[in-house]
Structures are given as structure tokens and as C-alpha cells.
TORKOL-4160 file (C-alpha; in steps of 0.2 Angstrom, whole numbers, padded with zeros to 4 digits, m for minus):
225
<pt num="1" X="0036" Y="0004" Z="m0070"/>
<pt num="2" X="0039" Y="m0006" Z="m0082"/>
<pt num="3" X="0027" Y="m0009" Z="m0094"/>
<pt num="4" X="0026" Y="m0021" Z="m0111"/>
<pt num="5" X="0012" Y="m0014" Z="m0122"/>
<pt num="6" X="0005" Y="m0027" Z="m0137"/>
<pt num="7" X="m0002" Y="m0019" Z="m0148"/>
<pt num="8" X="m0003" Y="m0021" Z="m0168"/>
<pt num="9" X="m0010" Y="m0005" Z="m0174"/>
<pt num="10" X="0009" Y="0008" Z="m0177"/>
<pt num="11" X="m0002" Y="0023" Z="m0174"/>
<pt num="12" X="m0011" Y="0018" Z="m0158"/>
<pt num="13" X="0005" Y="0007" Z="m0152"/>
<pt num="14" X="0015" Y="0025" Z="m0155"/>
<pt num="15" X="0006" Y="0035" Z="m0149"/>
<pt num="16" X="0002" Y="0027" Z="m0132"/>
<pt num="17" X="0022" Y="0022" Z="m0131"/>
<pt num="18" X="0026" Y="0041" Z="m0133"/>
<pt num="19" X="0012" Y="0043" Z="m0119"/>
<pt num="20" X="0021" Y="0029" Z="m0107"/>
<pt num="21" X="0037" Y="0033" Z="m0109"/>
<pt num="22" X="0031" Y="0054" Z="m0105"/>
<pt num="23" X="0025" Y="0049" Z="m0089"/>
<pt num="24" X="0042" Y="0042" Z="m0087"/>
<pt num="25" X="0038" Y="0025" Z="m0087"/>
<pt num="26" X="0052" Y="0011" Z="m0094"/>
<pt num="27" X="0040" Y="0006" Z="m0110"/>
<pt num="28" X="0043" Y="m0010" Z="m0123"/>
<pt num="29" X="0032" Y="m0011" Z="m0134"/>
<pt num="30" X="0026" Y="m0030" Z="m0148"/>
<pt num="31" X="0015" Y="m0032" Z="m0159"/>
<pt num="32" X="0011" Y="m0048" Z="m0160"/>
<pt num="33" X="0006" Y="m0061" Z="m0146"/>
<pt num="34" X="0023" Y="m0072" Z="m0146"/>
<pt num="35" X="0033" Y="m0057" Z="m0143"/>
<pt num="36" X="0020" Y="m0051" Z="m0131"/>
<pt num="37" X="0021" Y="m0069" Z="m0123"/>
<pt num="38" X="0042" Y="m0072" Z="m0124"/>
<pt num="39" X="0046" Y="m0051" Z="m0119"/>
<pt num="40" X="0035" Y="m0057" Z="m0103"/>
<pt num="41" X="0043" Y="m0071" Z="m0098"/>
<pt num="42" X="0061" Y="m0064" Z="m0101"/>
<pt num="43" X="0059" Y="m0049" Z="m0090"/>
<pt num="44" X="0049" Y="m0042" Z="m0077"/>
<pt num="45" X="0036" Y="m0031" Z="m0078"/>
<pt num="46" X="0024" Y="m0021" Z="m0065"/>
<pt num="47" X="0010" Y="m0022" Z="m0080"/>
<pt num="48" X="0006" Y="m0029" Z="m0095"/>
<pt num="49" X="m0004" Y="m0019" Z="m0111"/>
<pt num="50" X="m0011" Y="m0033" Z="m0121"/>
<pt num="51" X="m0023" Y="m0030" Z="m0137"/>
<pt num="52" X="m0035" Y="m0041" Z="m0137"/>
<pt num="53" X="m0032" Y="m0046" Z="m0156"/>
<pt num="54" X="m0015" Y="m0049" Z="m0163"/>
<pt num="55" X="m0007" Y="m0059" Z="m0174"/>
<pt num="56" X="m0002" Y="m0077" Z="m0175"/>
<pt num="57" X="m0011" Y="m0077" Z="m0154"/>
<pt num="58" X="m0024" Y="m0067" Z="m0147"/>
<pt num="59" X="m0022" Y="m0058" Z="m0133"/>
<pt num="60" X="m0032" Y="m0072" Z="m0122"/>
<pt num="61" X="m0023" Y="m0085" Z="m0125"/>
<pt num="62" X="m0005" Y="m0076" Z="m0120"/>
<pt num="63" X="m0016" Y="m0069" Z="m0104"/>
<pt num="64" X="m0021" Y="m0088" Z="m0100"/>
<pt num="65" X="m0002" Y="m0096" Z="m0102"/>
<pt num="66" X="0004" Y="m0082" Z="m0094"/>
<pt num="67" X="m0006" Y="m0084" Z="m0080"/>
<pt num="68" X="m0002" Y="m0103" Z="m0081"/>
<pt num="69" X="0016" Y="m0101" Z="m0081"/>
<pt num="70" X="0013" Y="m0090" Z="m0064"/>
<pt num="71" X="0018" Y="m0072" Z="m0071"/>
<pt num="72" X="0012" Y="m0059" Z="m0058"/>
<pt num="73" X="0010" Y="m0046" Z="m0069"/>
<pt num="74" X="m0005" Y="m0033" Z="m0070"/>
<pt num="75" X="m0014" Y="m0036" Z="m0086"/>
<pt num="76" X="m0023" Y="m0021" Z="m0095"/>
<pt num="77" X="m0034" Y="m0030" Z="m0108"/>
<pt num="78" X="m0035" Y="m0015" Z="m0123"/>
<pt num="79" X="m0047" Y="m0021" Z="m0135"/>
<pt num="80" X="m0063" Y="m0016" Z="m0148"/>
<pt num="81" X="m0075" Y="m0030" Z="m0140"/>
<pt num="82" X="m0087" Y="m0024" Z="m0131"/>
<pt num="83" X="m0100" Y="m0034" Z="m0129"/>
<pt num="84" X="m0102" Y="m0043" Z="m0109"/>
<pt num="85" X="m0097" Y="m0059" Z="m0111"/>
<pt num="86" X="m0080" Y="m0053" Z="m0120"/>
<pt num="87" X="m0079" Y="m0042" Z="m0103"/>
<pt num="88" X="m0081" Y="m0057" Z="m0093"/>
<pt num="89" X="m0070" Y="m0070" Z="m0101"/>
<pt num="90" X="m0059" Y="m0059" Z="m0103"/>
<pt num="91" X="m0056" Y="m0055" Z="m0086"/>
<pt num="92" X="m0059" Y="m0074" Z="m0081"/>
<pt num="93" X="m0043" Y="m0078" Z="m0089"/>
<pt num="94" X="m0033" Y="m0071" Z="m0078"/>
<pt num="95" X="m0034" Y="m0051" Z="m0083"/>
<pt num="96" X="m0034" Y="m0035" Z="m0070"/>
<pt num="97" X="m0043" Y="m0022" Z="m0078"/>
<pt num="98" X="m0049" Y="m0020" Z="m0097"/>
<pt num="99" X="m0049" Y="m0004" Z="m0106"/>
<pt num="100" X="m0063" Y="m0004" Z="m0125"/>
<pt num="101" X="m0057" Y="0006" Z="m0138"/>
<pt num="102" X="m0059" Y="0020" Z="m0143"/>
<pt num="103" X="m0054" Y="0027" Z="m0125"/>
<pt num="104" X="m0046" Y="0042" Z="m0120"/>
<pt num="105" X="m0028" Y="0042" Z="m0115"/>
<pt num="106" X="m0030" Y="0047" Z="m0097"/>
<pt num="107" X="m0042" Y="0035" Z="m0093"/>
<pt num="108" X="m0029" Y="0024" Z="m0099"/>
<pt num="109" X="m0014" Y="0031" Z="m0087"/>
<pt num="110" X="m0029" Y="0029" Z="m0070"/>
<pt num="111" X="m0032" Y="0011" Z="m0075"/>
<pt num="112" X="m0013" Y="0008" Z="m0076"/>
<pt num="113" X="m0011" Y="0017" Z="m0058"/>
<pt num="114" X="m0025" Y="0010" Z="m0052"/>
<pt num="115" X="m0019" Y="m0009" Z="m0058"/>
<pt num="116" X="m0001" Y="m0005" Z="m0051"/>
<pt num="117" X="m0011" Y="0000" Z="m0035"/>
<pt num="118" X="m0021" Y="m0015" Z="m0032"/>
<pt num="119" X="m0007" Y="m0027" Z="m0035"/>
<pt num="120" X="m0002" Y="m0032" Z="m0020"/>
<pt num="121" X="0018" Y="m0034" Z="m0018"/>
<pt num="122" X="0027" Y="m0047" Z="m0023"/>
<pt num="123" X="0038" Y="m0062" Z="m0015"/>
<pt num="124" X="0054" Y="m0056" Z="m0017"/>
<pt num="125" X="0063" Y="m0064" Z="m0030"/>
<pt num="126" X="0079" Y="m0066" Z="m0032"/>
<pt num="127" X="0092" Y="m0076" Z="m0043"/>
<pt num="128" X="0108" Y="m0079" Z="m0037"/>
<pt num="129" X="0123" Y="m0084" Z="m0048"/>
<pt num="130" X="0141" Y="m0087" Z="m0040"/>
<pt num="131" X="0143" Y="m0073" Z="m0024"/>
<pt num="132" X="0133" Y="m0063" Z="m0037"/>
<pt num="133" X="0113" Y="m0059" Z="m0030"/>
<pt num="134" X="0099" Y="m0049" Z="m0043"/>
<pt num="135" X="0087" Y="m0043" Z="m0035"/>
<pt num="136" X="0074" Y="m0043" Z="m0048"/>
<pt num="137" X="0060" Y="m0034" Z="m0037"/>
<pt num="138" X="0071" Y="m0019" Z="m0035"/>
<pt num="139" X="0085" Y="m0022" Z="m0048"/>
<pt num="140" X="0098" Y="m0022" Z="m0034"/>
<pt num="141" X="0111" Y="m0031" Z="m0039"/>
<pt num="142" X="0124" Y="m0037" Z="m0024"/>
<pt num="143" X="0140" Y="m0044" Z="m0020"/>
<pt num="144" X="0135" Y="m0054" Z="m0004"/>
<pt num="145" X="0131" Y="m0038" Z="0006"/>
<pt num="146" X="0137" Y="m0025" Z="m0005"/>
<pt num="147" X="0129" Y="m0018" Z="m0016"/>
<pt num="148" X="0133" Y="m0011" Z="m0038"/>
<pt num="149" X="0130" Y="0002" Z="m0046"/>
<pt num="150" X="0120" Y="m0005" Z="m0061"/>
<pt num="151" X="0113" Y="0008" Z="m0074"/>
<pt num="152" X="0099" Y="0003" Z="m0083"/>
<pt num="153" X="0105" Y="m0004" Z="m0094"/>
<pt num="154" X="0115" Y="m0012" Z="m0087"/>
<pt num="155" X="0104" Y="m0021" Z="m0077"/>
<pt num="156" X="0093" Y="m0026" Z="m0090"/>
<pt num="157" X="0105" Y="m0032" Z="m0099"/>
<pt num="158" X="0113" Y="m0044" Z="m0083"/>
<pt num="159" X="0090" Y="m0051" Z="m0081"/>
<pt num="160" X="0092" Y="m0056" Z="m0098"/>
<pt num="161" X="0108" Y="m0065" Z="m0093"/>
<pt num="162" X="0102" Y="m0071" Z="m0075"/>
<pt num="163" X="0086" Y="m0075" Z="m0081"/>
<pt num="164" X="0093" Y="m0088" Z="m0097"/>
<pt num="165" X="0109" Y="m0094" Z="m0088"/>
<pt num="166" X="0103" Y="m0112" Z="m0094"/>
<pt num="167" X="0105" Y="m0104" Z="m0114"/>
<pt num="168" X="0118" Y="m0096" Z="m0125"/>
<pt num="169" X="0106" Y="m0076" Z="m0129"/>
<pt num="170" X="0111" Y="m0070" Z="m0147"/>
<pt num="171" X="0117" Y="m0054" Z="m0151"/>
<pt num="172" X="0100" Y="m0049" Z="m0162"/>
<pt num="173" X="0090" Y="m0053" Z="m0146"/>
<pt num="174" X="0099" Y="m0047" Z="m0135"/>
<pt num="175" X="0102" Y="m0031" Z="m0147"/>
<pt num="176" X="0081" Y="m0028" Z="m0150"/>
<pt num="177" X="0076" Y="m0034" Z="m0130"/>
<pt num="178" X="0090" Y="m0019" Z="m0125"/>
<pt num="179" X="0089" Y="m0005" Z="m0141"/>
<pt num="180" X="0073" Y="m0010" Z="m0149"/>
<pt num="181" X="0069" Y="m0016" Z="m0168"/>
<pt num="182" X="0070" Y="0006" Z="m0174"/>
<pt num="183" X="0085" Y="0012" Z="m0163"/>
<pt num="184" X="0101" Y="0012" Z="m0174"/>
<pt num="185" X="0118" Y="0009" Z="m0162"/>
<pt num="186" X="0134" Y="0004" Z="m0168"/>
<pt num="187" X="0138" Y="m0014" Z="m0170"/>
<pt num="188" X="0150" Y="m0016" Z="m0156"/>
<pt num="189" X="0136" Y="m0005" Z="m0143"/>
<pt num="190" X="0132" Y="m0023" Z="m0135"/>
<pt num="191" X="0152" Y="m0027" Z="m0133"/>
<pt num="192" X="0156" Y="m0012" Z="m0126"/>
<pt num="193" X="0139" Y="m0015" Z="m0112"/>
<pt num="194" X="0148" Y="m0032" Z="m0107"/>
<pt num="195" X="0164" Y="m0023" Z="m0106"/>
<pt num="196" X="0157" Y="m0013" Z="m0093"/>
<pt num="197" X="0148" Y="m0024" Z="m0083"/>
<pt num="198" X="0160" Y="m0037" Z="m0085"/>
<pt num="199" X="0172" Y="m0024" Z="m0074"/>
<pt num="200" X="0160" Y="m0022" Z="m0062"/>
<pt num="201" X="0157" Y="m0039" Z="m0055"/>
<pt num="202" X="0173" Y="m0051" Z="m0060"/>
<pt num="203" X="0184" Y="m0053" Z="m0048"/>
<pt num="204" X="0201" Y="m0046" Z="m0052"/>
<pt num="205" X="0211" Y="m0060" Z="m0059"/>
<pt num="206" X="0198" Y="m0074" Z="m0059"/>
<pt num="207" X="0189" Y="m0079" Z="m0075"/>
<pt num="208" X="0173" Y="m0066" Z="m0082"/>
<pt num="209" X="0155" Y="m0073" Z="m0079"/>
<pt num="210" X="0148" Y="m0067" Z="m0095"/>
<pt num="211" X="0156" Y="m0077" Z="m0108"/>
<pt num="212" X="0156" Y="m0073" Z="m0126"/>
<pt num="213" X="0151" Y="m0088" Z="m0135"/>
<pt num="214" X="0160" Y="m0082" Z="m0156"/>
<pt num="215" X="0151" Y="m0077" Z="m0166"/>
<pt num="216" X="0135" Y="m0081" Z="m0159"/>
<pt num="217" X="0134" Y="m0069" Z="m0141"/>
<pt num="218" X="0134" Y="m0072" Z="m0123"/>
<pt num="219" X="0127" Y="m0083" Z="m0107"/>
<pt num="220" X="0133" Y="m0083" Z="m0089"/>
<pt num="221" X="0144" Y="m0096" Z="m0085"/>
<pt num="222" X="0140" Y="m0115" Z="m0081"/>
<pt num="223" X="0150" Y="m0117" Z="m0067"/>
<pt num="224" X="0145" Y="m0101" Z="m0058"/>
<pt num="225" X="0128" Y="m0108" Z="m0058"/>
């Protein structure tokens, strides 16, 4: 599954992220409410693990805003608040489940699996640019009826660009979303990734769908939207 972990406790965040990755899930770990909201709006997640008390915006506010925006990801609150009224407030804000700290890691995994099973199959969500169609549920890219094979990094780059086709995405933002804060990658890693994607999606002799905005970042061509 594609999981967003929003937890400002560094020790707990590292532990949970490591556990989820060992279970072969893809994990984005953020440490503030604003980052959680921004990530959930940029990428499609199966489950969002949301700490209640975070800097900036608390988890309750983030949950309400995500549901108001129409985000359908499963949301699991993780918090030390165990009063009945707090549990009710969390569930009423749009969360699917609630787990109180401290908790057993096996219980966390079980609750994530339960949320995944309960969620109804989402409506097929696709974005079409030029003659390309990106399915955000199946992670499949097609040109007409032909599938274009993508690696995970290639897919996530295209998802970011397709979702935000009306704006330039800065190099800093793309590095953060694709590789994270702490991963050491060379400065030209992004350019190399874009080059690989262009080889797969651009038609011979035609302009590239992905435009390089010099000194800023990348976007997809307005003329193809």
C-alpha cells in the first residue's frame, strides 16, 4: 500500500516507517500538519496515519480539511488522547479508526489492514494529457490502448506533474517528494529521471510533454492539457 505517516515524534516515526517498509509498503513520513495536508493533496494514499498533536495544524483539523476536499484515503488517528469524547471527535472528523498510544506495532498493522479491507473500491480516477492517460488507482499509464511500463519513481514523478499540470513544480519540491529529506542523491538525479520518462512518453520528432523551466523546475506543457 501507499501510506502517508504524519508523526512529529522522531523516534516513533522512524520505528513505524521502518516497520511499514519491512511489510513492503511505500511510506512518506512527514512531521507537521501542513506537510500531511499538502502530501495528501499531491499524491494518492491508501492509508493516512495521522498523529493528533502536531505542530502547525493538529490532526483533527487536517482530517476535516482532507474530507472536505474529497480525499477518500483511509485515515487512522494515532494519539495519546483516550477520553471517550476525543475518540468520538476523531471519528466524527472523518477518520476510519483510532489507536491510542502506547500501542503494539502488530495492532497498528492489523488496523491498517482492516481499514484497507473496509474501504470501498474507489471510483476510477484518471488524468488525461495529450494522448496519455494516467490511472491513479491502478498506477497504469497508457497511450491510447497501449500500456507504457514505468518504474515506481517514474510513476510518482508523472503523478506529481499530471496532478499539478497548471503549475511549475520546483526542483526542491520534486526532490523532497521523490526521495525525501534525508536521502543523499546527486543534483542531477532529477534530470536523469526526467530524461528516462521523456524517452518513454514523448513521440519521435515532437515536443516533450515535460517542460524544463530553467532555474526553477518542471511542468507539463499547457498546449497538451
